[in-house]
C-alpha positions in Angstrom: 4.0 -72.0 48.1 7.2 -70.3 47.5 10.4 -72.1 49.1 13.0 -70.3 50.9 16.4 -71.9 51.0 18.6 -70.2 54.3 21.3 -68.3 52.7 23.4 -70.1 55.3 23.5 -72.7 52.9 24.9 -71.3 50.1 27.0 -70.1 52.2 28.4 -73.4 53.7 28.2 -75.2 50.3 30.1 -72.1 48.4 32.5 -71.1 50.7 36.1 -72.4 51.5 38.7 -71.7 54.4 41.6 -70.6 52.6 42.7 -67.1 52.5 44.7 -64.8 50.6 44.4 -61.6 48.9 42.4 -60.6 46.1 44.5 -59.4 43.1 44.3 -56.0 41.5 44.9 -54.6 37.9 44.1 -55.8 34.5 44.8 -59.6 33.9 43.2 -62.3 31.7 41.6 -64.3 33.9 41.2 -65.6 37.9 39.6 -68.1 39.6 38.4 -67.4 42.8 38.4 -69.6 45.3 37.5 -67.7 49.1 37.6 -64.2 50.8 39.7 -62.7 53.3 39.0 -62.8 56.8 36.3 -60.4 58.5 34.3 -59.6 55.6 30.8 -60.2 55.5 29.4 -62.7 53.5 26.1 -63.2 52.3 25.0 -64.7 54.9 26.1 -61.5 57.2 23.4 -60.2 55.0 20.7 -62.2 55.2 20.8 -62.7 59.3 20.6 -58.8 59.2 18.0 -58.5 56.8 16.1 -62.2 56.9 16.2 -62.0 52.8 16.9 -65.8 51.3 19.4 -66.6 48.5 20.2 -65.3 45.6 17.8 -67.7 43.6 14.8 -68.2 45.2 11.8 -70.9 44.8 12.9 -73.3 41.8 16.2 -71.9 41.0 17.2 -72.3 45.0 16.8 -76.2 45.1 20.8 -76.9 44.6 21.7 -80.8 43.4 24.4 -81.5 45.6 26.2 -83.4 43.1 26.7 -80.4 40.9 28.8 -78.6 43.5 32.0 -80.1 41.6 30.7 -79.4 38.1 33.0 -78.8 35.8 34.7 -75.2 34.9 32.6 -72.3 34.3 33.7 -69.5 32.2 32.1 -65.9 32.6 33.4 -62.8 31.2 33.0 -59.6 32.6 33.7 -56.7 29.6 34.8 -53.2 31.5 36.9 -50.0 30.5 39.7 -51.0 32.8 42.2 -48.9 30.9 41.6 -45.1 29.1 39.6 -42.4 30.6 36.9 -44.4 32.2 39.5 -46.8 34.0 39.0 -46.1 37.6 35.3 -46.8 37.3 35.7 -50.0 35.3 38.5 -51.6 37.7 36.3 -50.5 40.7 33.5 -52.6 38.9 36.2 -55.5 38.3 37.1 -55.7 42.0 33.7 -55.3 43.1 33.1 -58.8 41.0 36.3 -60.3 42.3 34.6 -59.7 46.3 31.5 -61.4 44.9 33.4 -64.2 43.9 35.6 -64.4 47.3 32.5 -63.9 49.1 30.7 -66.6 47.2 33.9 -68.9 46.9 33.2 -71.3 43.6 36.4 -72.9 43.1 35.2 -73.8 39.6 34.0 -70.6 38.2 36.1 -68.4 36.1 36.1 -64.7 35.6 37.7 -63.8 32.6 37.9 -59.6 32.6 38.3 -57.9 29.0 39.2 -54.7 28.6 36.9 -52.1 26.5 38.7 -49.4 26.9 35.1 -47.8 26.8 35.4 -47.8 22.6 32.3 -50.1 21.3 35.0 -51.5 18.8 37.4 -52.5 21.0 34.1 -54.0 23.0 33.0 -56.0 20.3 36.6 -57.7 19.8 37.0 -58.2 23.9 33.6 -60.2 22.6 34.5 -62.2 20.1 37.8 -63.1 21.8 35.7 -64.0 25.3 33.6 -66.0 23.1 36.5 -67.9 21.1 38.0 -68.4 25.0 35.0 -70.3 25.9 32.6 -67.8 27.7 29.0 -69.1 28.8 28.1 -66.0 29.9 29.0 -62.3 29.5 28.8 -59.6 32.3 28.9 -55.9 31.1 29.9 -53.9 29.1 29.0 -50.4 31.1 28.1 -48.1 28.2 25.1 -48.0 25.7 27.5 -48.1 22.7 29.4 -50.9 24.0 26.3 -52.8 24.5 24.8 -52.3 21.2 28.4 -53.5 19.7 28.3 -56.7 21.8 25.1 -57.6 21.7 24.9 -59.0 18.0 27.9 -60.9 18.5 26.7 -62.6 21.6 23.6 -63.4 20.0 25.0 -65.3 17.2 27.3 -67.2 19.8 23.8 -68.2 21.8 25.1 -66.2 24.9 23.5 -64.0 27.0 24.5 -61.0 28.4 24.1 -58.8 31.7 25.2 -55.7 31.3 25.2 -52.3 33.9 24.0 -50.1 31.5 21.1 -47.6 32.3 19.8 -47.2 28.6 16.5 -49.8 28.1 16.7 -49.3 24.5 19.2 -52.1 24.6 17.6 -54.3 26.7 15.7 -57.9 25.4 16.7 -60.8 23.6 20.1 -61.6 24.6 20.7 -58.6 26.5 19.6 -58.2 30.4 20.2 -54.9 32.0 21.0 -54.3 35.8 21.0 -50.4 35.6 18.9 -48.9 37.8 15.7 -47.7 35.8 13.3 -45.4 36.5 10.1 -46.6 36.0 9.4 -48.7 39.2 11.7 -45.8 41.0 8.5 -43.6 39.7 5.8 -46.0 40.4 6.9 -46.7 43.8 7.0 -43.3 45.2 4.1 -42.3 43.8 2.2 -45.0 45.2 3.4 -44.1 48.7 2.9 -40.5 48.8 -0.4 -41.3 47.4 -1.4 -43.7 50.6 0.1 -40.7 52.7 -2.3 -38.6 51.5 -0.8 -36.6 48.7 -2.8 -36.5 45.5 -2.3 -33.0 44.0 1.4 -34.0 42.4 3.3 -31.8 40.2 6.1 -33.2 37.8 9.3 -31.2 37.2 11.4 -33.2 34.6 13.7 -32.8 31.9 12.6 -32.7 28.1 14.5 -35.7 27.0 14.5 -39.7 26.9 14.4 -40.0 30.9 12.2 -37.6 31.3 9.7 -38.4 28.8 9.9 -42.1 30.2 9.5 -40.5 33.7 6.4 -38.6 32.7 4.9 -41.2 31.5 5.3 -43.7 34.0 4.3 -40.8 36.5 1.2 -40.1 34.2 -0.1 -43.9 34.4 0.8 -44.3 38.3 -1.0 -40.8 39.1 -3.8 -42.4 37.4 -3.9 -45.9 39.1 -3.8 -44.1 42.6 -6.7 -41.1 42.0 -3.6 -38.8 41.9 -4.4 -35.3 40.0 -1.4 -34.0 38.4 -2.0 -30.2 37.9 1.1 -29.2 36.7 4.3 -30.2 34.4 7.3 -28.1 34.0 10.1 -29.4 31.6 13.2 -27.6 32.5 16.1 -26.8 30.0 19.5 -28.0 29.7 20.1 -25.9 32.8 17.8 -27.9 35.0 16.5 -24.2 36.7 13.1 -23.3 37.0 11.9 -19.9 35.5 9.8 -17.1 37.6 6.9 -18.2 34.8 6.8 -21.7 36.0 7.4 -20.9 39.5 4.3 -18.9 39.8 2.6 -21.3 37.4 3.5 -23.7 40.2 2.5 -21.8 42.6 -1.4 -20.8 41.2 -1.3 -24.9 40.7 -2.5 -25.7 44.3 -0.3 -28.5 44.3 0.5 -30.7 47.8 3.4 -32.3 46.4 5.8 -32.1 43.5 8.0 -35.3 41.9 11.4 -33.6 40.7 13.0 -36.1 38.6 16.1 -34.0 37.9 19.7 -35.1 39.3 20.0 -34.6 43.5 21.9 -30.8 43.2 19.6 -29.5 40.4 16.4 -30.9 42.3 18.0 -29.2 45.4 18.6 -25.8 43.5 15.0 -26.3 42.2 13.4 -27.2 45.5 15.2 -23.7 47.4 14.0 -21.8 43.8 10.5 -23.2 45.3 10.9 -22.3 49.2 12.5 -18.9 48.1 9.2 -18.1 45.8 6.9 -19.1 49.3 6.6 -23.0 48.5 8.9 -24.5 51.2 8.8 -28.1 51.7 6.5 -27.7 54.5 3.9 -26.7 52.3 4.8 -28.6 49.3 6.4 -32.1 50.3 9.3 -32.8 47.7 9.4 -36.8 45.8 12.2 -37.9 44.0 13.6 -40.4 42.1 17.0 -42.8 42.5 18.5 -39.9 40.9 18.6 -38.7 44.2 20.5 -41.6 45.9 23.7 -39.9 47.7 24.2 -39.3 50.9 25.5 -36.0 50.4 22.6 -34.5 49.3 20.8 -35.6 53.2 23.3 -32.5 54.2 21.3 -29.9 52.0 18.8 -28.1 53.9 16.3 -27.9 51.0 15.6 -31.2 50.5 15.8 -32.2 54.5 12.3 -33.9 54.3 12.2 -34.9 50.9 11.3 -39.0 50.1 12.5 -41.1 46.9 12.7 -44.4 46.3 15.8 -46.4 45.9 17.1 -49.7 47.5 17.7 -49.8 51.0 20.7 -48.2 52.0 21.6 -50.5 54.7 23.2 -53.3 53.0 25.1 -51.4 50.8 26.4 -49.6 53.4 28.2 -53.0 54.6 29.4 -54.0 51.1 31.0 -50.0 50.9 32.6 -50.6 54.1 34.2 -54.3 53.6 34.8 -52.9 49.7 36.9 -49.7 51.5 38.5 -52.4 53.8 39.8 -54.5 51.6 41.0 -51.5 48.8 41.3 -48.9 50.3 38.5 -46.6 48.9 35.0 -46.2 48.9 33.2 -47.8 46.1 31.1 -45.9 43.4 27.5 -46.4 43.2 27.3 -48.6 40.6 30.0 -51.4 42.0 27.0 -53.0 43.3 25.5 -54.0 40.1 29.0 -55.9 39.5 28.9 -57.5 42.7 25.4 -58.8 42.0 25.8 -59.4 39.1 29.0 -61.7 39.4 27.1 -63.2 42.2 24.3 -64.4 40.4 26.3 -65.6 37.9 28.6 -67.4 40.5 25.2 -69.0 42.0 23.5 -70.0 38.7 26.8 -71.8 37.4 26.0 -74.8 40.4 22.5 -75.2 38.9 23.1 -76.2 35.3 22.2 -79.7 33.7 24.3 -82.4 32.1 23.4 -82.8 28.6 23.3 -86.7 27.1 26.6 -86.2 25.7 27.9 -85.2 29.2 28.6 -81.6 28.5 27.5 -79.2 31.5 25.4 -76.3 31.2 25.3 -73.6 33.8 21.5 -72.3 34.4 22.1 -69.2 32.1 19.7 -69.6 29.8 16.6 -67.5 29.4 14.3 -69.5 31.7 16.7 -69.4 34.6 17.3 -65.5 34.3 13.3 -65.3 33.6 12.6 -66.7 37.1 9.5 -65.1 38.5 10.0 -65.0 42.2 13.5 -63.6 41.2 16.9 -63.3 43.4 18.2 -61.4 46.5 21.1 -58.8 45.9 23.0 -56.2 47.9 20.2 -53.9 46.1 17.5 -56.0 47.1 15.2 -58.6 45.7 15.3 -58.0 41.9 14.2 -60.0 39.1 14.7 -59.6 35.2 11.4 -59.3 33.0 11.1 -60.7 29.7 11.6 -57.7 28.0 15.3 -57.6 29.5 14.5 -55.0 31.9 15.2 -55.2 35.6 12.5 -54.9 38.3 13.6 -54.2 42.2 12.0 -54.2 44.9 12.5 -51.1 46.6 12.2 -48.8 49.5 10.7 -45.2 50.4 13.9 -43.3 52.0 13.5 -39.5 53.3 16.2 -37.2 54.0 16.0 -36.4 57.7 18.0 -34.3 60.0 21.2 -34.8 57.0 21.1 -38.6 57.0 19.3 -40.9 54.8 16.5 -42.8 56.4 14.3 -45.8 55.3 10.7 -44.9 56.0 9.2 -47.7 53.6 10.8 -50.8 53.7 11.1 -52.7 50.3 9.1 -55.6 49.9 11.1 -59.4 50.6 10.0 -61.0 47.5 7.5 -60.4 44.5 
C-alpha cells in the first residue's frame, strides 16, 4: 500500500512567514526563505486536485530532525545573457518562485550563465562544482547538456536538465523535457477505447517524427489499431495532393498529425478541403499542440491530444504573471518542478558516519518508482534518465482547451 502524506504537511514544514520580493536579474546565488503573500502554494494545488506531495512513497517519510540540515547547494545553469536570455531569465524566475513556495531556509540556489554556449556551459559547470554544488539543474540546450554531462559525472553529481533531446539521457543525466513517447501511447490508447481503430499517421522524417512513428506502431499493435497509411511531410510540413488522395483512399477513421500545432492546423484544413472534415476523420495530436492559441483555430476544433492537465498550470501562470508582470513561457514549469523537487529532496538526505550531510540527490532517490507530483502532474524518472508523466487527454472545444480524460494521480 502506498503511503500519501498530505501536501499540507510539506507546506507546514517548509514555509516560513516572512515576506519579501523576489530578486530579478543575474546574480551569483540566493537563499530563498519565503514567498510573497497571496501566491498559491503547492498546498493550494493539492487542495484543488487531491494530489499528494512532491515525493511519494518512501521518500515522503520525513525525519523532522533533518529540517535544520546543513546548507544544500544546487546550481541552475541557464542562458541568462545573450540571444536566449529571455527564456533563461524566465526559467530562473520560475525556480525562484518554487523556492518561495517551498521556503527552504538552508537551500542555496546558485544560478550560472551559459549564454546558450556549450563551452561556457562547461566552464559554468566546473565553477559551480568547485563552489560546492551537489546537484545541477539545467542546462536547457542539447549541446550544453552534452558538454556538462562528463564534467558532472567526474564529480559524481547528477544533472536534471531541461532538454527534450533524449539522446543525452542516462548515466548521471535526467531529462525533464516533454517527450513524445508517453504522449503517443496515451492518445493512441484513448482513441482506441473510443472506437477509433483505423488511424493514419502524418509526421516528419526526422528524429522526432521517427520516434513518434516507432512508438505509434507499437502502441497501435498492442491495442488492435490498424495503421493503413503513414505519410512523411517535408520540411515545409505541408501535405501534397497525392498524399491527400492516398489518405482519402485508406478508409481511415482518425489521423495522428505529429507536427507543430499551426502546421497541424494547415494540414487539417487541407484534409477538410479535400473532403475529409474532422466530423468524418478524428484529428489526434501530441504535446506539440499544447497551446491555448490553437484552440481558436476552427480546423482543430474537436481534436484530441495528450499533455499535462492545463488547470494547475493556469494557476502557476497567473501567480507568475502577478509577480513578474509577464506571462511565463511554457517551459517555465519544468524549472519550477525541478527546483521544488530539489528543495524537497534536500530535506530527505542522510548523515554519514563522518558527520557530513548528503541530500537525497542519488540515483536511488531520483528513481523512486512511485514518482513525484508537480505542476505538470505526476512524473518519475526511469533508469534510462527519461522522464515519464501521467498525462491527460485534452480536446479543443469551442475555442478552449477542455480536459476530457484526466491523468492518473499515481503510477
